[in-house]
Every structure is written in C-alpha cells, then in structure tokens.
MMTF fields as JSON, N, C-alpha, C and O atoms, coordinates in Angstrom:
{
  "mmtfVersion": "1.0.0",
  "mmtfProducer": "UNKNOWN",
  "numBonds": 355,
  "numAtoms": 356,
  "numGroups": 89,
  "numChains": 1,
  "numModels": 1,
  "chainsPerModel": [1],
  "groupsPerChain": [89],
  "chainIdList": ["A"],
  "bondAtomList": [4, 2, 8, 6, 12, 10, 16, 14, 20, 18, 24, 22, 28, 26, 32, 30, 36, 34, 40, 38, 44, 42, 48, 46, 52, 50, 56, 54, 60, 58, 64, 62, 68, 66, 72, 70, 76, 74, 80, 78, 84, 82, 88, 86, 92, 90, 96, 94, 100, 98, 104, 102, 108, 106, 112, 110, 116, 114, 120, 118, 124, 122, 128, 126, 132, 130, 136, 134, 140, 138, 144, 142, 148, 146, 152, 150, 156, 154, 160, 158, 164, 162, 168, 166, 172, 170, 176, 174, 180, 178, 184, 182, 188, 186, 192, 190, 196, 194, 200, 198, 204, 202, 208, 206, 212, 210, 216, 214, 220, 218, 224, 222, 228, 226, 232, 230, 236, 234, 240, 238, 244, 242, 248, 246, 252, 250, 256, 254, 260, 258, 264, 262, 268, 266, 272, 270, 276, 274, 280, 278, 284, 282, 288, 286, 292, 290, 296, 294, 300, 298, 304, 302, 308, 306, 312, 310, 316, 314, 320, 318, 324, 322, 328, 326, 332, 330, 336, 334, 340, 338, 344, 342, 348, 346, 352, 350],
  "bondOrderList": [1, 1, 1, 1, 1, 1, 1, 1, 1, 1, 1, 1, 1, 1, 1, 1, 1, 1, 1, 1, 1, 1, 1, 1, 1, 1, 1, 1, 1, 1, 1, 1, 1, 1, 1, 1, 1, 1, 1, 1, 1, 1, 1, 1, 1, 1, 1, 1, 1, 1, 1, 1, 1, 1, 1, 1, 1, 1, 1, 1, 1, 1, 1, 1, 1, 1, 1, 1, 1, 1, 1, 1, 1, 1, 1, 1, 1, 1, 1, 1, 1, 1, 1, 1, 1, 1, 1, 1],
  "groupList": [{"groupName": "MET", "atomNameList": ["N", "CA", "C", "O"], "elementList": ["N", "C", "C", "O"], "formalChargeList": [0, 0, 0, 0], "bondAtomList": [1, 0, 2, 1, 3, 2], "bondOrderList": [1, 1, 2], "singleLetterCode": "M", "chemCompType": "L-PEPTIDE LINKING"}, {"groupName": "PRO", "atomNameList": ["N", "CA", "C", "O"], "elementList": ["N", "C", "C", "O"], "formalChargeList": [0, 0, 0, 0], "bondAtomList": [1, 0, 2, 1, 3, 2], "bondOrderList": [1, 1, 2], "singleLetterCode": "P", "chemCompType": "L-PEPTIDE LINKING"}, {"groupName": "ASP", "atomNameList": ["N", "CA", "C", "O"], "elementList": ["N", "C", "C", "O"], "formalChargeList": [0, 0, 0, 0], "bondAtomList": [1, 0, 2, 1, 3, 2], "bondOrderList": [1, 1, 2], "singleLetterCode": "D", "chemCompType": "L-PEPTIDE LINKING"}, {"groupName": "GLU", "atomNameList": ["N", "CA", "C", "O"], "elementList": ["N", "C", "C", "O"], "formalChargeList": [0, 0, 0, 0], "bondAtomList": [1, 0, 2, 1, 3, 2], "bondOrderList": [1, 1, 2], "singleLetterCode": "E", "chemCompType": "L-PEPTIDE LINKING"}, {"groupName": "ILE", "atomNameList": ["N", "CA", "C", "O"], "elementList": ["N", "C", "C", "O"], "formalChargeList": [0, 0, 0, 0], "bondAtomList": [1, 0, 2, 1, 3, 2], "bondOrderList": [1, 1, 2], "singleLetterCode": "I", "chemCompType": "L-PEPTIDE LINKING"}, {"groupName": "LYS", "atomNameList": ["N", "CA", "C", "O"], "elementList": ["N", "C", "C", "O"], "formalChargeList": [0, 0, 0, 0], "bondAtomList": [1, 0, 2, 1, 3, 2], "bondOrderList": [1, 1, 2], "singleLetterCode": "K", "chemCompType": "L-PEPTIDE LINKING"}, {"groupName": "SER", "atomNameList": ["N", "CA", "C", "O"], "elementList": ["N", "C", "C", "O"], "formalChargeList": [0, 0, 0, 0], "bondAtomList": [1, 0, 2, 1, 3, 2], "bondOrderList": [1, 1, 2], "singleLetterCode": "S", "chemCompType": "L-PEPTIDE LINKING"}, {"groupName": "VAL", "atomNameList": ["N", "CA", "C", "O"], "elementList": ["N", "C", "C", "O"], "formalChargeList": [0, 0, 0, 0], "bondAtomList": [1, 0, 2, 1, 3, 2], "bondOrderList": [1, 1, 2], "singleLetterCode": "V", "chemCompType": "L-PEPTIDE LINKING"}, {"groupName": "GLY", "atomNameList": ["N", "CA", "C", "O"], "elementList": ["N", "C", "C", "O"], "formalChargeList": [0, 0, 0, 0], "bondAtomList": [1, 0, 2, 1, 3, 2], "bondOrderList": [1, 1, 2], "singleLetterCode": "G", "chemCompType": "PEPTIDE LINKING"}, {"groupName": "ALA", "atomNameList": ["N", "CA", "C", "O"], "elementList": ["N", "C", "C", "O"], "formalChargeList": [0, 0, 0, 0], "bondAtomList": [1, 0, 2, 1, 3, 2], "bondOrderList": [1, 1, 2], "singleLetterCode": "A", "chemCompType": "L-PEPTIDE LINKING"}, {"groupName": "ASN", "atomNameList": ["N", "CA", "C", "O"], "elementList": ["N", "C", "C", "O"], "formalChargeList": [0, 0, 0, 0], "bondAtomList": [1, 0, 2, 1, 3, 2], "bondOrderList": [1, 1, 2], "singleLetterCode": "N", "chemCompType": "L-PEPTIDE LINKING"}, {"groupName": "GLN", "atomNameList": ["N", "CA", "C", "O"], "elementList": ["N", "C", "C", "O"], "formalChargeList": [0, 0, 0, 0], "bondAtomList": [1, 0, 2, 1, 3, 2], "bondOrderList": [1, 1, 2], "singleLetterCode": "Q", "chemCompType": "L-PEPTIDE LINKING"}, {"groupName": "TYR", "atomNameList": ["N", "CA", "C", "O"], "elementList": ["N", "C", "C", "O"], "formalChargeList": [0, 0, 0, 0], "bondAtomList": [1, 0, 2, 1, 3, 2], "bondOrderList": [1, 1, 2], "singleLetterCode": "Y", "chemCompType": "L-PEPTIDE LINKING"}, {"groupName": "THR", "atomNameList": ["N", "CA", "C", "O"], "elementList": ["N", "C", "C", "O"], "formalChargeList": [0, 0, 0, 0], "bondAtomList": [1, 0, 2, 1, 3, 2], "bondOrderList": [1, 1, 2], "singleLetterCode": "T", "chemCompType": "L-PEPTIDE LINKING"}, {"groupName": "PHE", "atomNameList": ["N", "CA", "C", "O"], "elementList": ["N", "C", "C", "O"], "formalChargeList": [0, 0, 0, 0], "bondAtomList": [1, 0, 2, 1, 3, 2], "bondOrderList": [1, 1, 2], "singleLetterCode": "F", "chemCompType": "L-PEPTIDE LINKING"}, {"groupName": "ARG", "atomNameList": ["N", "CA", "C", "O"], "elementList": ["N", "C", "C", "O"], "formalChargeList": [0, 0, 0, 0], "bondAtomList": [1, 0, 2, 1, 3, 2], "bondOrderList": [1, 1, 2], "singleLetterCode": "R", "chemCompType": "L-PEPTIDE LINKING"}, {"groupName": "LEU", "atomNameList": ["N", "CA", "C", "O"], "elementList": ["N", "C", "C", "O"], "formalChargeList": [0, 0, 0, 0], "bondAtomList": [1, 0, 2, 1, 3, 2], "bondOrderList": [1, 1, 2], "singleLetterCode": "L", "chemCompType": "L-PEPTIDE LINKING"}, {"groupName": "HIS", "atomNameList": ["N", "CA", "C", "O"], "elementList": ["N", "C", "C", "O"], "formalChargeList": [0, 0, 0, 0], "bondAtomList": [1, 0, 2, 1, 3, 2], "bondOrderList": [1, 1, 2], "singleLetterCode": "H", "chemCompType": "L-PEPTIDE LINKING"}],
  "groupTypeList": [0, 1, 2, 3, 4, 5, 0, 6, 7, 6, 8, 9, 7, 5, 10, 5, 6, 8, 11, 5, 7, 7, 12, 7, 13, 14, 3, 2, 5, 3, 15, 6, 9, 3, 8, 7, 16, 1, 3, 8, 5, 4, 16, 5, 10, 13, 8, 14, 13, 11, 3, 3, 4, 5, 9, 16, 3, 11, 12, 0, 4, 6, 11, 5, 2, 9, 4, 4, 11, 0, 9, 15, 13, 7, 10, 1, 0, 5, 9, 14, 16, 6, 2, 8, 5, 10, 6, 17, 17],
  "groupIdList": [1, 2, 3, 4, 5, 6, 7, 8, 9, 10, 11, 12, 13, 14, 15, 16, 17, 18, 19, 20, 21, 22, 23, 24, 25, 26, 27, 28, 29, 30, 31, 32, 33, 34, 35, 36, 37, 38, 39, 40, 41, 42, 43, 44, 45, 46, 47, 48, 49, 50, 51, 52, 53, 54, 55, 56, 57, 58, 59, 60, 61, 62, 63, 64, 65, 66, 67, 68, 69, 70, 71, 72, 73, 74, 75, 76, 77, 78, 79, 80, 81, 82, 83, 84, 85, 86, 87, 88, 89],
  "secStructList": [7, 7, 6, 6, 7, 3, 3, 3, 3, 7, 7, 7, 3, 3, 7, 6, 6, 1, 7, 3, 3, 3, 3, 3, 3, 3, 3, 7, 1, 1, 7, 3, 3, 3, 3, 3, 3, 6, 6, 6, 3, 3, 3, 3, 3, 3, 1, 7, 7, 2, 2, 2, 2, 2, 2, 2, 2, 2, 2, 2, 2, 2, 6, 2, 2, 2, 2, 2, 2, 2, 2, 2, 6, 7, 7, 2, 2, 2, 2, 2, 2, 2, 2, 2, 2, 2, 2, 6, 7],
  "xCoordList": [-1.128, -0.039, 1.008, 0.647, 2.277, 3.319, 3.378, 3.125, 3.712, 3.745, 4.829, 4.713, 5.891, 7.017, 6.639, 7.353, 5.559, 5.2, 4.604, 3.64, 5.216, 4.729, 3.829, 4.093, 2.769, 1.878, 1.924, 1.815, 2.086, 1.97, 0.949, 0.74, 0.323, -0.81, -0.539, -0.102, -0.792, -0.654, -1.93, -2.934, -1.888, -3.128, -3.888, -3.319, -5.153, -5.941, -5.413, -5.212, -5.195, -4.727, -5.602, -6.263, -5.603, -6.373, -5.479, -4.348, -5.991, -5.229, -5.474, -6.149, -4.922, -5.008, -6.442, -6.726, -7.361, -8.754, -9.569, -10.789, -8.885, -9.562, -10.253, -10.945, -10.074, -10.676, -9.77, -8.546, -10.364, -9.564, -9.111, -9.92, -7.82, -7.256, -6.319, -5.857, -6.052, -5.134, -4.107, -4.475, -2.827, -1.769, -1.369, -1.203, -1.22, -0.888, 0.412, 0.519, 1.399, 2.68, 2.841, 2.638, 3.208, 3.522, 5.001, 5.493, 5.724, 7.144, 7.673, 7.196, 8.688, 9.466, 10.929, 11.234, 11.821, 13.254, 13.65, 14.44, 13.107, 13.56, 12.556, 12.928, 11.3, 10.276, 9.431, 9.338, 8.818, 7.864, 6.816, 7.071, 5.65, 4.568, 3.761, 3.593, 3.264, 2.438, 1.091, 1.0, 0.045, -1.309, -2.074, -1.597, -3.297, -4.135, -5.571, -6.084, -6.194, -7.613, -8.341, -7.721, -9.592, -10.517, -10.416, -11.116, -9.564, -9.507, -9.067, -9.52, -8.175, -7.682, -6.725, -6.694, -5.94, -4.985, -3.561, -3.284, -2.666, -1.242, -0.698, -0.893, -0.016, 0.517, 1.982, 2.417, 2.733, 4.172, 4.488, 3.935, 5.37, 5.729, 7.2, 7.689, 7.9, 9.292, 9.434, 9.556, 9.419, 9.743, 8.585, 8.8, 7.368, 6.241, 5.785, 5.841, 5.333, 4.812, 3.415, 2.785, 2.927, 1.57, 0.542, -0.444, 0.784, -0.131, -0.171, -1.237, 1.012, 1.08, 0.415, -0.25, 0.6, -0.039, -1.554, -2.236, -2.081, -3.532, -3.986, -5.033, -3.197, -3.538, -3.503, -4.364, -2.509, -2.419, -3.617, -4.184, -4.002, -5.156, -6.43, -7.259, -6.586, -7.768, -7.775, -8.823, -6.606, -6.497, -6.919, -7.7, -6.405, -6.756, -8.264, -8.864, -8.872, -10.31, -11.091, -12.055, -10.674, -11.421, -11.264, -12.155, -10.15, -9.875, -10.026, -9.561, -10.682, -10.742, -11.223, -10.593, -12.327, -12.87, -11.88, -11.686, -11.258, -10.295, -9.073, -8.566, -8.596, -7.407, -7.717, -6.896, -8.894, -9.271, -9.415, -9.068, -9.926, -10.016, -8.615, -8.403, -7.655, -6.266, -5.726, -5.035, -6.041, -5.537, -6.048, -5.359, -7.256, -7.816, -7.037, -7.075, -6.324, -5.574, -4.153, -3.415, -3.769, -2.427, -2.438, -3.31, -1.461, -1.335, -0.25, 0.936, -0.646, 0.355, 1.418, 2.582, 1.037, 2.015, 3.044, 4.242, 2.573, 3.477, 4.465, 5.665, 3.944, 4.806, 5.799, 6.978, 5.305, 6.159, 7.269, 8.431, 6.92, 7.917, 8.95, 10.138, 8.519, 9.492, 10.405, 11.59, 9.873, 10.723, 11.733, 12.9, 11.27, 12.141, 13.319, 14.438, 13.083, 14.154, 15.194, 16.396, 14.73, 15.635, 16.527, 17.672, 16.022, 16.786, 17.908, 18.804, 17.874, 18.902, 20.081, 21.045, 20.046, 21.148, 22.105, 23.093],
  "yCoordList": [-16.324, -15.378, -15.595, -15.651, -15.716, -15.946, -14.793, -13.641, -15.111, -14.109, -13.069, -11.954, -13.41, -12.47, -11.231, -10.23, -11.27, -10.115, -9.032, -9.256, -7.844, -6.701, -5.864, -5.705, -5.338, -4.466, -3.091, -2.963, -2.066, -0.707, 0.039, -0.281, 1.028, 1.72, 3.21, 3.75, 3.879, 5.337, 5.958, 5.27, 7.248, 7.963, 8.09, 7.871, 8.437, 8.634, 9.865, 10.921, 9.721, 10.832, 10.908, 9.935, 12.053, 12.171, 11.828, 12.305, 10.995, 10.675, 11.747, 12.743, 11.535, 12.561, 12.919, 14.06, 11.939, 12.227, 12.728, 12.864, 13.007, 13.592, 12.581, 12.967, 11.295, 10.26, 9.986, 10.005, 9.733, 9.394, 7.942, 7.042, 7.732, 6.39, 6.173, 7.122, 4.904, 4.513, 3.589, 2.635, 3.858, 2.997, 1.987, 2.323, 0.752, -0.342, -0.966, -1.333, -1.089, -1.687, -3.014, -3.1, -4.039, -5.345, -5.568, -5.334, -6.02, -6.269, -7.319, -7.467, -8.045, -8.915, -8.624, -7.573, -9.504, -9.199, -8.917, -8.008, -9.69, -9.531, -8.846, -8.333, -8.833, -8.432, -7.289, -7.074, -6.56, -5.531, -5.359, -5.601, -4.941, -4.662, -3.502, -3.372, -2.663, -1.543, -1.655, -1.805, -1.577, -1.647, -0.399, 0.457, -0.307, 0.855, 0.393, -0.516, 1.05, 0.838, 2.126, 3.18, 2.143, 1.028, 0.038, -0.974, 0.304, -0.601, -2.016, -2.994, -2.117, -3.433, -4.01, -5.22, -3.132, -3.57, -3.314, -2.318, -4.221, -4.016, -3.181, -3.529, -2.077, -1.164, -1.44, -1.346, -1.782, -2.033, -3.349, -3.659, -4.123, -5.419, -5.686, -5.549, -6.066, -6.493, -7.836, -7.897, -8.918, -10.227, -11.152, -12.354, -10.643, -11.523, -12.202, -11.601, -13.456, -14.163, -13.65, -12.996, -13.943, -13.537, -14.129, -13.48, -15.364, -16.019, -15.265, -15.06, -14.861, -14.104, -12.738, -12.265, -12.104, -10.808, -10.955, -10.135, -12.011, -12.246, -12.407, -11.886, -13.132, -13.334, -12.004, -11.747, -11.159, -9.85, -8.979, -8.285, -9.016, -8.232, -8.725, -7.922, -10.041, -10.598, -10.189, -9.858, -10.215, -9.81, -8.354, -8.033, -7.467, -6.042, -5.846, -5.07, -6.552, -6.409, -6.96, -6.342, -8.121, -8.724, -7.919, -7.941, -7.21, -6.423, -4.918, -4.108, -4.552, -3.15, -2.222, -1.198, -2.565, -1.673, -1.483, -0.366, -2.577, -2.501, -1.683, -0.887, -1.874, -1.146, 0.344, 1.181, 0.676, 2.087, 2.713, 3.877, 1.938, 2.425, 2.703, 3.708, 1.809, 2.02, 3.309, 4.075, 3.547, 4.736, 6.007, 7.027, 5.946, 7.131, 7.498, 8.649, 6.532, 6.815, 7.28, 7.662, 7.25, 7.691, 9.208, 9.785, 9.84, 11.285, 11.576, 11.441, 11.979, 12.165, 13.21, 13.037, 14.295, 15.336, 14.804, 15.043, 14.084, 13.529, 12.569, 12.611, 11.707, 10.755, 11.514, 11.168, 12.553, 13.344, 14.024, 14.003, 14.616, 15.326, 14.379, 14.702, 13.216, 12.29, 11.744, 11.517, 11.529, 11.094, 12.186, 11.907, 13.417, 14.529, 14.651, 14.924, 14.454, 14.551, 13.456, 13.708, 12.247, 11.126, 11.268, 10.816, 11.882, 11.932, 12.968, 12.932, 13.895, 14.939, 14.599, 15.363, 13.474, 13.15, 12.194, 11.814],
  "zCoordList": [2.608, 2.379, 3.481, 4.656, 3.133, 4.145, 5.144, 4.79, 6.39, 7.448, 7.242, 7.751, 6.502, 6.351, 5.542, 5.597, 4.809, 3.976, 4.869, 5.601, 4.782, 5.545, 4.644, 3.452, 5.231, 4.477, 5.114, 6.333, 4.298, 4.812, 3.963, 2.793, 4.567, 3.956, 3.973, 4.99, 2.863, 2.822, 3.373, 3.559, 3.63, 3.896, 2.583, 1.514, 2.652, 1.437, 0.695, 1.295, -0.593, -1.426, -2.671, -3.034, -3.312, -4.548, -5.728, -5.817, -6.638, -7.842, -8.9, -8.64, -10.095, -11.154, -11.508, -11.871, -11.403, -11.755, -10.564, -10.656, -9.431, -8.287, -7.38, -6.438, -7.653, -6.824, -5.622, -5.751, -4.461, -3.287, -3.403, -3.631, -3.245, -3.317, -2.135, -1.501, -1.856, -0.801, -1.434, -2.119, -1.216, -1.74, -0.675, 0.498, -1.108, -0.206, -0.696, -1.867, 0.184, -0.195, 0.542, 1.753, -0.213, 0.351, 0.12, -0.984, 1.145, 0.929, 1.898, 3.023, 1.409, 2.278, 1.972, 1.409, 2.318, 2.156, 0.713, 0.461, -0.252, -1.646, -2.563, -3.618, -2.171, -3.132, -2.593, -1.384, -3.521, -3.108, -4.204, -5.384, -3.782, -4.718, -4.162, -2.949, -5.056, -4.632, -5.315, -6.534, -4.504, -5.035, -4.679, -3.933, -5.237, -4.983, -4.728, -5.381, -3.76, -3.491, -3.807, -3.669, -4.216, -4.193, -5.363, -5.361, -6.358, -7.512, -7.134, -7.729, -6.133, -5.752, -6.78, -7.001, -7.409, -8.447, -7.978, -7.308, -8.336, -8.089, -9.245, -10.41, -8.926, -9.943, -10.254, -11.402, -9.214, -9.383, -8.708, -7.653, -9.306, -8.75, -8.994, -10.115, -7.942, -8.073, -7.385, -6.161, -8.16, -7.617, -7.298, -7.139, -7.197, -6.925, -8.212, -9.285, -8.111, -9.288, -9.61, -8.779, -10.818, -11.199, -10.235, -9.886, -9.812, -8.878, -7.541, -6.96, -7.07, -5.817, -5.958, -5.036, -7.125, -7.376, -7.307, -6.693, -7.943, -7.882, -6.437, -6.054, -5.626, -4.214, -3.453, -2.611, -3.749, -3.087, -3.48, -2.636, -4.766, -5.222, -4.547, -4.117, -4.453, -3.778, -2.308, -1.754, -1.685, -0.288, -0.12, 0.777, -0.982, -0.889, -1.026, -0.283, -1.979, -2.204, -1.011, -0.558, -0.504, 0.613, 1.897, 2.747, 2.054, 3.26, 3.024, 3.826, 1.917, 1.504, 2.621, 2.882, 3.281, 4.315, 5.463, 5.944, 5.897, 6.998, 6.589, 7.38, 5.355, 4.875, 4.758, 5.133, 4.241, 4.109, 5.497, 5.697, 6.452, 7.835, 8.387, 9.065, 8.097, 8.523, 7.92, 8.593, 6.649, 5.958, 6.62, 6.632, 7.171, 7.831, 9.079, 9.512, 9.671, 10.888, 10.58, 11.488, 9.309, 8.915, 8.789, 8.14, 9.415, 9.301, 8.266, 8.564, 7.039, 5.975, 6.312, 5.949, 7.002, 7.325, 8.314, 8.163, 9.32, 10.324, 9.657, 9.926, 8.786, 8.072, 7.188, 7.122, 6.514, 5.633, 6.432, 6.024, 7.55, 8.354, 8.942, 8.967, 9.416, 9.986, 8.89, 9.136, 7.682, 6.564, 6.22, 5.943, 6.241, 5.887, 6.836, 6.402, 8.124, 9.103, 8.883, 8.966, 8.603, 8.447, 7.223, 7.237, 6.176, 4.931, 4.967, 4.123, 5.936, 5.967, 6.852, 6.893, 7.569, 8.479, 7.858, 8.486]
}
C-alpha cells in the first residue's frame, strides 16, 4: 500500500443492529474509502480501483485487532466537540 494513504479510525459505535463496529477511512489527495470492522468491508469508495479496494479490505482484516485497539483510544466526545468548534468559525 503506498505511504501517501492516510488511515483514520473512529471510536467503536453501535450500528443499526446493535453490533459494535469501527469505521476506518483511507484517503490520499484524490481518493477516499470508508470501511467497517469487524466485517472488513469497504462501504464507500471514491477513486480507488477494485484491486486497491480488495487490498484495503485485506489490510483491515489482517490488522483488525490493532485497528480495534486504536478505536478504543479514540474519545468520540472529544472528537465531536473539537469538530463542533471548528465548524462554527
């Protein structure tokens, strides 16, 4: 995977069926994709090829434990509040 792709991780949230999930965003200058764990599926894609999507899905699955651990360190309220401040200026 090229180094320019940035990955960001949401905190764990409950989806519609009440299961805890973590959203993972991959992005570079032109493209972005959003995936979900534990399924390891890309839900939204802008600009990545099918081959790249498969690689991102494999990456999410192979790194699932580490990514979920990262999500545990995310404070959703803190992220929400800092986003809220930025959008009003």
